[in-house]
Residue, then its C-alpha position, 0 to 999 in steps of 0.5 A: m371642233a370639226i374640220w370644215t366640210k360641205p354637207a355630204k350627199g349620202k349617195d353617188d351620182a347613180g343614186h346608190q348609197q356611199s360605202a361607209h366601210v373600208p377593208c382595213e381591219d388591221r388598221s393599215l393603210l396598205l390598201p390596193q390602189d383599186t381600193w383607193q380608186s374606189i374610196l376617192r370616187h366620191s371625194s371632192s375639194a371641200c376638205f381643202g376648205p371653201s374657195m374665195s367664190e364661197t363668200q358666205a362661208w368666209r363671211d360666216l367665219l369672219q364674225q368670230p373675233w379671232p378669225q376677224a382679228h387674224r384677217q386685220a393682222v394679215a391685212q397689215r403684213v400685206l400692206e407692209a410687204a407691198a411697198s418692197p419688191w419680192p425677195q430675190l434668190p440670185a445664184r450667189l445665195m443658192r451657192r452659199f451653203a456649198r461655198d461656206g455652210n450658211r444656209d440661213q440667208f438663202q432660206q430667209a428669202y426663200f421662205a419670205r416669198r412663200e409666206r407673202i403668197t400666203d398672206i395675199a391669198l388668204l386675204m384675197a379669199m377673206d375679202h373677196n377681193v382681186d385687188q392684190v392679184d397681180d402681186l399675187v401672180d408675180g409671187i407665184w410666177s417668181v416661184c415657178e421660175e426658181a431653179s429648184w424647190c429643194l433647198p440647196a442644203h437638201w440638193h444632195l440628200a433627197s434622192l438616192p444614192r446620196r451625192a456630195v454637197c452640190d453647188l447647183p441643183p441636180e439635173s433631176e428634180q429633187v423632192d424634199l420638205f419644202a418642195a412638197e410644201t411649195a407644191a402644196l402652197l401653189a396647189l391651195c392658192c389655185h384651189l383658193c383663188q381660182e376665180a381670180l386666177d382664171a380671170w387673170s389668165s385662162n392658162l395661169v392655173p394650168h400652167i401652176h399645176q404643170h410646175i407642180q406635177r413635173r417637180c414633184l408629183g411626177p418624180v414620186l409617182t415613178s421613182d421609189a429612190w428618195f431618202w425619205w421613202d422608208g418612213h424612218h423620221n419626220w421627212s416621210p409624213w411632212i412630205a406625204a401630207n404636203l403631196l396629198t394636198a398637192g395631188g388631191i387638187t391638181l390630180y383630182g379625178t384622174a387615175d394618177d390621184a389614186l396611184l399617188v395616194h396609194r404610194l404616199a400611204g405606203v410612206l405614211q404606214r412605214y413611218l407609223d411602223h417605225i413608231p414604238e408603242d409608247g409614242y416616244c419621238d427620238e427626234g425631240p419635240s420640235y420634229w414632233n410637229a413635223g412628224t406626227g403633226m403632219t401624220v394627223v394632217a395626212l390622215a385627216l385629209l384621207q378621212q375627208r377624201s374617203g368621206g369618213a370611210l377610213d378613219l385611223l386618227a383614233s388609232d392606238s399608235i396615234k393616241a400614243m404619239g399624242q400622248y407623248f407630246a402632251d406628257t413631255y410639256l413641262g408648262h410655261g412654253h417649255w417641253v422636254i428638250n432632246a436631240d435636234s430640238k430647237p429651244l423654242v418648240q412650236a405646235h399647230p394648236e389645231v392639230l393638237m385639239l383635233l388629236g385630243q379630241c379624236c384620241d380622248i386626251p383631255q391635256l392635249l385638248a387644253l394644250g392646244q387652247e394654251l398654245h392657240y392664245q399664245q401664238n395669236h396671229t404669228p405663223i409657225t416657222p416654215l422650218m418646223g412644218g408651219g409654212g404655206l397656206g395649209p397650216r393657215l387654212r387648217r387654223l381658220w377652218w378645223m377650229d371651233h372659234q365660237t367655243l374658243a371665244h366663249q371660253s377667252s371671254t369668260h376666262t375658262p381656258s383649262t391648264p393641261t394636266y397629267p394622268s399620273l405624276d410620273t411617266w416612263f418611256a421605255s422605248g427611249e428610256m426616258a423618265l419624267m418626275r413631277e411633284s404636281p399633276t399640273a403642268g408647270d406647277g411645282c417641280t418637274a425632273v426628267i432623265k434620258f438614258g437611250h443611246n448615241r445612235e439616235n435620230h438627230n443624235h446629240l451626246d445626251v445619254g443620261q442628260v437631266i433636266v429640272h424645271w421648277n415652276e416656270a424657272p429652267l433650273i438645269i436644261d438641255p439647250g437644244v440645237d443652234t441654227y443649222r449650217s452644213d456642219h450639222f450634217s457632216p463629219n464635223r457634227y459632233t465638233i458643235t457645242w450644243i451637240n457634243s458633251d460640252g452641251h450636255n451634263p453626263p460626265r466626262f473623264d479626263a476631258n473625254g465625253q461620250m462617243p457617237g455612233t454613225g449618222f447624219g453625216y458622221t461615221c463612227h471610229k472603226d475601233y468602236a462601230q460594234h459598240t452598243l453606246a447605250a445606257c445599260e442596266v436601266h431601271f425605273h420606279s414610282n409610287k405615290s411619294s416617290c420616283t427613281a430612274q438609274g442606268d449605267l452610262r459606262p457603254c457610252y464611253p468605250q474609248v475611257a478603258n479604265l472606266q468600270q461604272c458610270q452610273r447615274t441616279l435621278s430621284m424625287q421625293r415629293s413629301p413632306s416637301c419636294t426634293v430632287c437628287i442627282e447622283d453620279d457613282i463612278h469606279c475606275d480601274s486607275a486615277t482619272t478625273y470626273q467632270s459634269r458641266w450643268l447648263s442653266a437658264c437662270k443665274p446661279h447666286a453664292v456659288h461655293k465648294d458646297g453648291w449654290r442658289w437660284d432666286t426664282a419668282q417663288g422664292p429661292i431653290i438650293a442646290a447642295v452638292s457633295g463629293a465634288k473637289d471644285i465647283s465653278c461657274h460662268p456665263i456663256p453668251l449666246d450669239d446664235p438666234q435660234l438659241k437666243s430665242g428660246w433661252g435670251p442672251q446668255l446661259w450659265q454653265i456650272t462645273l463640278t470637278t472632282p478626282c476619282n481613284p478609284r471611286a467617286r460619288v457626286t451628288i446634287h440635291f435640289s430643294k426648296p426651303t420652307h422659310k427664307s435663308 
């Protein structure tokens, strides 16, 4: 697999050999602006792929089965959309977020516009056909006329200082994730379809470029006062990658090109500096695609624009970030869910395969292939870094479609395998225990300790996940569809974020205490508390694995709680068993309760446990120490949760008195014969 590029000349216009060395021995992106100026002197637009005028490149690509089928899927979407008017964004939709917290209705129309533009531009390039140019210009023009490219849900927070929630866009331009993505989309349309757009009007491309510069590039060139400037979470690389694309096209050959790269490279470096050595992503796997995934895109773009002289894709930090995503894959389309992860995680196959190749991570290569076949021709949701033309072009031009077609025809795609049975992420205090080195084969059990001040935090210190083959027996449900409450003082009233949606213990109905962040302010009495697990230990050998931690500091409001030790262990032989044990000590009488969510229906629930019937046979959950066990279905009406789990989940509740001690154990096993 290789990024598409034009053949390098090897010498500059004066006949001098181009430099293949960039002075960044510390593998840092913090280079002086004049160094960037020198690097970019030899760059071209080739890194953005061929334009529609390069017909031979497109003809060659479309000889391969997958691009050919993708063209058919795109053509069908364009045909179906042509019968409908362009989606409208009236003021009433813009104001809904401020009025009632709903952001979904506006966003559906907002993203539908951009996906339709993407499809038309892509089809025009693939077919070298301008029949759709009027429709494309109508779509681009409607985007240029929008009051703001920033989502209404981000008007108050994209720039600093933060405002109260706005019912109309601020006077100053707000550069959020999707303003940057819009800038990249329109810039790529100009690059891809310039031949057709120039023929439509010689003033059109300059007009589009002016909008890109006024709304996004100019503000970022002249101000550091952005929420995402310090690199502390996924916004930083997501925005940087898209603005590097927009700037590389609209500012090409100008002094501002090097200045923009210099400034955005600093944002990327600050993001990389925030990543722990083990690559752990506290925002969860959904945001990995937007964070690490877009970092890879940005670094690949810089590598191309420098003619290969600047290559950080094989750095230790990038490799660790890639290994995290590979190691947290549970098989059968499931990842380890934590924080504001969506239950249905999506990732760009071409990014995984490039990263797997550059960093020598075979399981990431295999995972990229698996996702490529699973996703087929359906675009990834824009809310996870999948919007616009960039991801679609990368899917076409970054992948070796000939090799993939051969593997598909010979049924040789590989299955991801893990380098070790157990994985410990020390920075996030997360342990993964596996029965088998093959993804999705046998049992995988996970426990996350950590703290309650994390990015996109949930009250999940001590959360356990258990999957057996393709069956999600004990789950973290992930987050529901975002609305205003998710980033407000009401954040922890949401079931899927607070203790009701997670399985760490509750005491007399008291769950864990959250720290300040994402719109919520911690109660002043607990602001100085760590809200983190303590005495955390991890031990692994060939036959077993154990992780243990005391959750007591996460319950500062439960004054009589002296110990809340949770232990997860796996015994691999002679047959796999998993044990969860809660050891509780209180100064005075209290009631212990834990709530376990499952995507599989439990059967025969009684005082000593229950049974799941899976495709590979029954799984028994044997319980000791609980006075009462109950089970009831939880209907799901949220579309995001339903997309991952189906119409309902099941909640199993364990309750017992603690006076002064209690020990509750759940023991999972697979009978060797029918019971």
